[in-house]
Structure formats: structure tokens, C-alpha cells
C-alpha positions as CSV (number, residue, x, y, z in Angstrom):
1,M,-39.0,40.0,137.9
2,S,-38.9,40.8,134.7
3,V,-41.1,40.5,131.7
4,G,-38.0,41.3,128.9
5,G,-36.1,38.1,129.1
6,M,-34.0,39.7,125.8
7,P,-31.3,41.8,126.3
8,S,-31.4,45.7,125.7
9,E,-30.0,45.5,122.5
10,L,-29.8,43.2,119.4
11,G,-28.2,43.8,116.6
12,P,-29.5,42.9,112.8
13,V,-30.9,38.9,111.8
14,S,-28.2,37.1,109.7
15,P,-29.5,36.5,107.4
16,A,-28.9,32.5,108.0
17,W,-32.1,33.1,110.6
18,D,-35.2,32.5,107.9
19,A,-38.4,34.0,108.7
20,P,-40.5,31.0,109.5
21,P,-42.9,30.3,107.1
22,L,-46.0,31.6,105.9
23,D,-49.3,29.1,106.1
24,P,-50.4,28.4,102.7
25,E,-53.7,29.9,103.3
26,L,-52.5,33.6,104.8
27,S,-49.5,33.2,102.3
28,V,-51.8,33.4,99.6
29,A,-54.3,36.1,100.4
30,L,-51.0,38.4,102.2
31,A,-50.1,38.3,98.3
32,A,-52.9,38.9,97.1
33,L,-53.0,42.0,99.6
34,G,-49.8,43.7,97.6
35,D,-46.9,45.8,98.6
36,E,-49.2,48.4,100.1
37,A,-50.2,46.0,102.8
38,R,-46.1,46.1,104.5
39,E,-45.5,49.2,104.1
40,P,-43.9,51.1,107.3
41,F,-45.4,54.2,108.8
42,T,-42.8,56.9,109.5
43,L,-41.9,59.7,110.8
44,E,-42.5,61.3,107.5
45,N,-45.3,59.5,106.2
46,L,-47.9,59.5,109.3
47,A,-50.6,61.9,108.8
48,A,-51.3,61.3,105.4
49,R,-50.7,57.3,106.4
50,Q,-53.8,58.5,109.0
51,E,-55.6,60.6,107.0
52,R,-55.9,57.7,104.0
53,D,-56.9,55.3,106.8
54,A,-59.4,58.1,108.3
55,A,-61.1,57.8,104.8
56,R,-60.6,54.6,103.6
57,R,-61.4,52.8,107.0
58,P,-65.4,51.7,107.6
59,R,-67.6,53.6,109.8
60,P,-71.1,52.5,110.2
61,T,-73.9,54.5,111.8
62,V,-75.2,53.5,115.2
63,R,-77.7,53.5,112.5
64,D,-75.7,50.8,110.7
65,L,-74.7,49.2,113.8
66,R,-78.8,48.2,115.0
67,A,-79.1,46.4,111.7
68,D,-83.0,46.1,111.3
69,G,-83.4,46.3,115.5
70,R,-81.0,42.9,116.3
71,F,-78.6,45.0,118.1
72,E,-79.4,48.2,120.6
73,V,-76.9,50.8,120.5
74,D,-76.0,54.6,121.6
75,E,-73.1,56.4,122.0
76,L,-71.8,57.8,124.6
77,H,-70.2,61.0,126.1
78,V,-68.8,60.6,129.6
79,P,-66.1,62.5,131.9
80,G,-62.0,62.1,130.6
81,P,-60.1,62.3,133.2
82,S,-59.2,65.1,135.7
83,G,-61.7,67.4,133.8
84,G,-61.0,66.7,130.7
85,Q,-62.5,66.4,127.5
86,D,-65.6,63.3,127.4
87,V,-64.7,60.5,126.2
88,T,-66.9,58.7,123.3
89,L,-69.0,55.0,124.1
90,V,-69.9,53.8,121.9
91,S,-72.2,51.1,123.4
92,A,-74.2,47.5,122.3
93,R,-76.1,44.7,123.0
94,P,-78.7,42.6,121.4
95,A,-82.0,43.6,120.9
96,G,-84.3,42.1,123.4
97,I,-82.6,40.0,126.1
98,A,-83.6,41.2,129.4
99,G,-81.5,41.3,132.7
100,T,-78.3,42.2,132.8
101,L,-75.5,41.3,130.5
102,P,-71.5,40.6,130.8
103,L,-69.8,42.9,128.7
104,L,-66.4,43.1,126.8
105,Y,-65.0,46.5,127.1
106,Y,-62.9,46.2,124.0
107,M,-60.5,49.1,122.4
108,H,-59.6,49.0,119.2
109,G,-56.5,48.6,117.1
110,G,-54.5,50.4,115.1
111,G,-51.1,50.9,116.8
112,M,-52.2,54.1,119.0
113,I,-52.5,56.3,115.4
114,T,-55.5,54.2,113.3
115,G,-58.4,53.3,114.2
116,N,-61.6,54.0,116.1
117,A,-65.0,52.7,118.3
118,W,-67.0,52.1,115.4
119,S,-65.2,50.1,112.6
120,V,-64.6,46.4,114.8
121,L,-68.5,46.4,115.7
122,P,-69.8,44.8,113.4
123,R,-67.6,42.2,114.3
124,L,-67.5,42.1,117.8
125,L,-71.1,41.9,118.1
126,R,-71.8,39.6,115.0
127,E,-68.7,37.1,116.8
128,W,-69.8,37.8,120.2
129,A,-73.3,39.6,120.7
130,L,-75.4,37.7,119.5
131,T,-73.5,34.1,120.7
132,L,-72.1,34.8,124.1
133,E,-75.2,36.9,124.9
134,L,-72.8,39.4,125.4
135,A,-72.7,43.7,125.6
136,V,-69.9,45.6,124.6
137,I,-68.3,48.9,124.9
138,S,-66.0,50.2,121.8
139,V,-63.7,53.1,123.6
140,D,-62.9,55.8,121.1
141,Y,-59.4,56.6,122.8
142,R,-57.4,59.8,121.3
143,L,-55.1,58.9,119.5
144,A,-51.7,59.9,119.0
145,P,-49.6,62.2,118.3
146,Q,-52.3,64.3,118.8
147,A,-52.8,62.8,122.0
148,Q,-49.2,61.3,124.0
149,Y,-49.0,58.5,127.0
150,L,-50.7,59.0,129.3
151,G,-53.6,60.5,127.3
152,P,-54.8,57.1,124.8
153,V,-55.2,55.3,128.7
154,E,-56.4,57.3,130.6
155,D,-59.4,57.4,128.7
156,C,-60.2,54.0,128.2
157,Y,-59.9,54.2,132.6
158,A,-62.3,56.5,132.6
159,G,-64.6,55.0,130.1
160,F,-63.8,51.9,132.5
161,V,-64.5,53.0,135.8
162,W,-67.8,55.4,134.5
163,V,-69.2,51.5,133.1
164,A,-69.4,49.3,136.5
165,E,-69.8,52.8,138.6
166,H,-73.1,52.6,135.7
167,A,-73.3,49.3,134.8
168,A,-77.4,48.7,136.9
169,Q,-77.8,52.1,134.6
170,L,-76.2,49.9,131.2
171,G,-78.1,46.8,132.2
172,I,-74.9,45.6,132.4
173,D,-73.6,42.8,135.3
174,A,-70.4,45.0,137.2
175,D,-68.4,41.8,138.6
176,R,-68.6,40.5,134.7
177,I,-66.7,42.5,132.6
178,I,-64.0,41.8,130.9
179,V,-61.8,44.2,128.9
180,G,-60.2,43.5,125.9
181,G,-58.5,44.6,122.9
182,K,-56.1,44.2,120.0
183,S,-52.4,45.0,118.9
184,A,-52.5,48.6,120.0
185,G,-56.4,47.9,122.4
186,G,-54.0,45.1,123.5
187,G,-52.2,46.5,124.8
188,L,-54.0,49.2,126.7
189,A,-56.3,46.6,127.8
190,A,-53.4,45.3,129.4
191,A,-52.2,48.3,131.0
192,L,-56.0,48.4,131.9
193,A,-56.1,46.0,133.7
194,L,-52.7,46.9,135.5
195,L,-53.7,51.0,136.4
196,T,-57.1,49.5,137.5
197,R,-55.2,47.1,140.0
198,D,-53.1,49.5,141.5
199,R,-55.8,52.5,142.1
200,E,-57.7,49.7,143.5
201,G,-60.3,50.5,140.9
202,P,-63.4,47.7,139.2
203,T,-62.2,44.6,139.0
204,P,-62.1,43.0,135.5
205,V,-62.7,39.3,135.7
206,G,-60.3,38.5,132.3
207,Q,-58.3,40.4,130.1
208,L,-58.1,39.2,126.4
209,L,-55.7,40.2,124.9
210,L,-55.3,39.9,121.0
211,C,-51.5,40.5,119.3
212,P,-51.4,42.6,122.1
213,M,-48.8,45.5,121.9
214,L,-46.5,45.7,124.6
215,D,-43.5,46.9,124.5
216,D,-41.8,49.9,123.3
217,R,-37.5,48.9,123.1
218,N,-39.1,47.2,119.4
219,N,-36.5,44.4,120.5
220,T,-36.9,40.8,120.6
221,F,-35.2,38.9,118.4
222,S,-38.6,38.6,116.1
223,S,-38.9,42.4,115.9
224,H,-35.9,41.8,113.6
225,Q,-36.4,38.9,112.7
226,M,-40.4,40.1,110.9
227,A,-38.2,43.6,110.1
228,G,-40.3,44.3,105.8
229,I,-41.8,41.3,106.2
230,D,-44.9,41.3,108.3
231,T,-47.5,43.8,108.1
232,W,-47.1,45.4,111.1
233,D,-42.7,45.3,111.8
234,R,-40.1,47.1,113.7
235,T,-40.5,50.7,111.8
236,S,-43.8,51.3,112.2
237,N,-43.4,50.0,115.3
238,A,-40.6,52.3,116.4
239,T,-43.0,55.3,114.4
240,A,-45.7,54.7,116.2
241,W,-44.7,54.3,119.7
242,Q,-42.8,57.0,118.9
243,A,-46.0,59.2,117.4
244,L,-47.1,57.6,121.4
245,L,-44.5,59.2,123.5
246,G,-42.5,62.4,122.2
247,D,-39.7,63.0,124.6
248,Q,-40.1,59.8,126.9
249,Y,-39.4,57.5,123.4
250,G,-36.5,55.3,125.2
251,A,-36.7,56.7,128.4
252,A,-35.7,54.0,131.0
253,D,-37.8,54.4,133.4
254,L,-41.1,54.4,131.4
255,P,-44.1,53.3,133.1
256,P,-45.5,49.9,132.1
257,Y,-49.3,52.0,131.8
258,A,-47.5,52.9,128.9
259,A,-46.0,49.6,128.0
260,P,-47.0,46.9,129.9
261,A,-43.5,44.3,129.0
262,R,-41.6,47.2,131.1
263,A,-43.6,46.0,134.8
264,T,-41.9,44.2,137.3
265,D,-44.9,43.0,139.0
266,L,-47.7,41.4,136.8
267,S,-49.1,40.0,140.5
268,R,-53.2,40.1,141.0
269,L,-54.5,40.2,137.2
270,P,-57.1,38.8,135.9
271,P,-57.1,35.9,133.7
272,A,-55.3,37.1,130.2
273,Y,-55.9,35.5,126.6
274,I,-53.1,36.3,124.5
275,E,-52.3,35.6,121.0
276,V,-50.2,35.7,118.3
277,G,-48.0,34.4,115.4
278,S,-45.3,33.0,114.6
279,A,-45.0,34.9,112.2
280,E,-45.5,38.5,113.6
281,T,-43.0,41.6,115.4
282,F,-44.9,40.8,118.2
283,R,-44.6,37.6,119.1
284,D,-42.1,37.2,120.8
285,E,-43.4,40.0,123.5
286,D,-46.3,39.0,123.6
287,V,-44.9,35.3,124.8
288,A,-42.4,36.8,127.0
289,Y,-46.1,38.4,128.6
290,A,-47.7,35.5,129.4
291,N,-44.4,33.5,130.4
292,A,-44.0,37.1,133.0
293,I,-47.3,36.1,134.3
294,W,-47.6,32.5,134.8
295,Q,-43.7,33.4,136.8
296,A,-46.0,35.5,138.9
297,G,-48.8,32.9,140.3
298,G,-51.7,33.8,137.6
299,Q,-54.0,32.8,135.1
300,A,-52.6,32.6,131.1
301,E,-54.0,30.9,128.3
302,L,-51.6,31.5,125.2
303,H,-51.9,30.6,121.5
304,V,-49.1,30.6,119.0
305,W,-51.3,30.7,115.4
306,P,-47.9,29.2,113.5
307,G,-47.5,30.6,109.9
308,A,-49.5,33.9,111.4
309,F,-48.7,37.0,110.7
310,H,-50.5,40.4,112.3
311,G,-54.2,40.9,111.8
312,F,-54.2,37.2,109.7
313,D,-57.9,37.1,110.4
314,T,-58.3,40.8,109.3
315,F,-56.7,40.1,106.0
316,A,-58.1,36.3,105.5
317,P,-61.6,36.1,107.9
318,Q,-62.3,32.6,106.2
319,A,-58.8,30.7,106.5
320,A,-59.2,27.2,108.8
321,L,-55.8,29.2,110.5
322,S,-58.5,32.4,111.4
323,Q,-61.4,30.0,112.7
324,D,-59.4,28.2,114.7
325,A,-58.3,31.2,116.2
326,R,-61.9,32.8,116.7
327,N,-63.0,29.9,118.3
328,A,-60.2,30.0,120.5
329,R,-61.0,33.1,122.2
330,S,-64.8,32.1,122.0
331,R,-64.1,28.8,123.8
332,W,-61.8,31.4,126.4
333,L,-64.4,34.4,126.8
334,R,-67.3,31.5,127.8
335,R,-64.9,30.0,129.8
336,I,-64.7,32.9,132.1
337,L,-68.1,34.0,132.0
338,T,-69.8,30.7,133.2
339,Q,-66.8,30.7,135.6
340,S,-67.9,34.0,136.8
341,G,-71.5,34.3,136.4
342,A,-71.1,30.9,138.9
343,S,-69.1,33.0,141.1
344,S,-72.0,35.6,141.3
345,G,-74.6,33.9,141.8
346,S,-72.4,32.0,144.9
347,A,-71.8,35.2,146.8
348,C,-75.9,35.9,146.1
């Protein structure tokens, strides 16, 4: 079974095919960001853009993340893949809660070329850790092009296995771990679910895939339709995939652990939550991935937010659509954790 569902090559989209209209609140927010928000990444500007991102992106300290004692936060340095350099994990949980907690094992976004494990944590802790009594571990995987495939996904896998093996020490319920991420992190979470299935590693109970970056081929209808419009368009996407894959870019036999949309077997995967915007580059590949999970007999909850562009809830957190998206994610997390808790309890 093929996930793609699209011709291998598409010509430019006809100008008659307009992009879907933006949600009114999101349109205002995007206009306020100016042209810089849609400046594409290219191979020529990549190094400068990475330096600019590192300088501008907030990177809270462990003390900042502890938020005056509301959270217990530690940096962990665990063995990397095949005896390579250690992987840094940032572990956080609400303070003062006795016993083991379920875990969200999270991969940050940034197209595989930017981002870090620390900057995503304040929001994750605020939105989920307290309300769901959930621990969070954020993975500081290596970035491309300094590290290329398999490097980043192997970092995530090594950290995941270590966490599962040391769950009791960490105060984590090893039977209630959800893997998740946004954009590139969502793609890594999907790849991690495939990798741990095929290696018969620890089994997550769910995969939270937020606008996941899944398909290196960059030839869906939506990738052409949103060219030059979305905050992450097909030019940036091609740059990121080339940085990650190097000489393997465009290979016909690329493994699904590099690009999960290449998978031909999506059976025996944990339940998935998949969301994407209707006005987003990744729309068609994400919808196709959900459909392929259903065709394989699996479970996926798909949300296509009308008029949403890539990263809409980050750029416009107070918009009604952003609030709806956060509420839907929280409901899914709560449901999966409740179901896994009941199953774990009945097995005791």
C-alpha cells in the first residue's frame, strides 16, 4: 500500500487553482508578521538563517523552566546511537505529585534545521503537564546539515529506549508513553513509531503528530498550491530535506524512517492524532498519512483546520481556531491516557 496517493511528479499548479482562504483572524496575524515570516530557506541562506534563529529563539534555562518551583526540571545526558555522542534530554514534571506519571516524549519543530529542546517546554508544561498531570521529555536531537539521516531519528530512538528502560528511576509509567512533535518533530515522532515497531523496542501508546513533515518528495498538490504563500513553503521544504538527506535526497529507495510518507506498511502502529491546516504545504501528505493508517486497519484522528497556515497557533495563539486546536489535542491526550491507564490497571 502506498501512502502518497499522488502522481510522482506534478507540474506547477494552474493560477486558476486559488489557495484556500485564510481564517480571518489568522490572516490578520500573518499580515502583521510581514514578509520575513514567509522568507524561504534556501541552501544559500541556510547557514545565516540558522545563526539568526539561534540568536532570536528564546532558550530558557533550567531555572526558568522550574517556574519558581512549579516544575521539577533536569537535563539528562544519555548514551547516543551506536556509542556516539550523548543525547541531551530535558525532563520536566509538575512538582509535588507523588507516584509515576504518564509521559509525552516530544520532538521540537524547525524543519530538522533549526530549533532546540528547551524553547518548546514552557508551552508544553503550561498547556499539558499541569492540567493532565503529565511528565514531558524534550529531545535535543542533532540538526541538519551538520547531522544527516539517520542521525536525528537515531538520537530520538536512543533517548526513547533509555527513558523506557529507566522509567522507574524517572518516576514515569513505561506503559503510558506518547511520542509527539510538531512539524519536523511530528515527522520524527512518526518515524520513531515506525522504528520502535520494526525493532521491537518499547511501545508508545499514542503518537501526537502536529502538522508533521512526512514526505521528502515535495510534490503533493498542496505543496504547489501553497508555494510562496505558506510560512513554510516548498522551497523551504526542499532545502530542509536536502540538508537532512544529502546524497540520499531524491533516492527511490529512501527508508520510511527518513520520510514516513515512504512507508508501505502502517499496520500495528499506536493510535495517531494528526492535524494540519487547509492552507498549509503539508496538508495533502498529512491527510494521505491518516488515510493510509485507516487502510492498514489502524486508528487515526485527523483534524484539518479550515484556513490555517503552518504554525498558525504559534503565530496567533489567541485566535479562536488556535484555541480549538489546543482543546482538541488536549481531549485526545486525555482520552489516550485514560484508556491506557485503564488497560494498565486491568493487567495488574
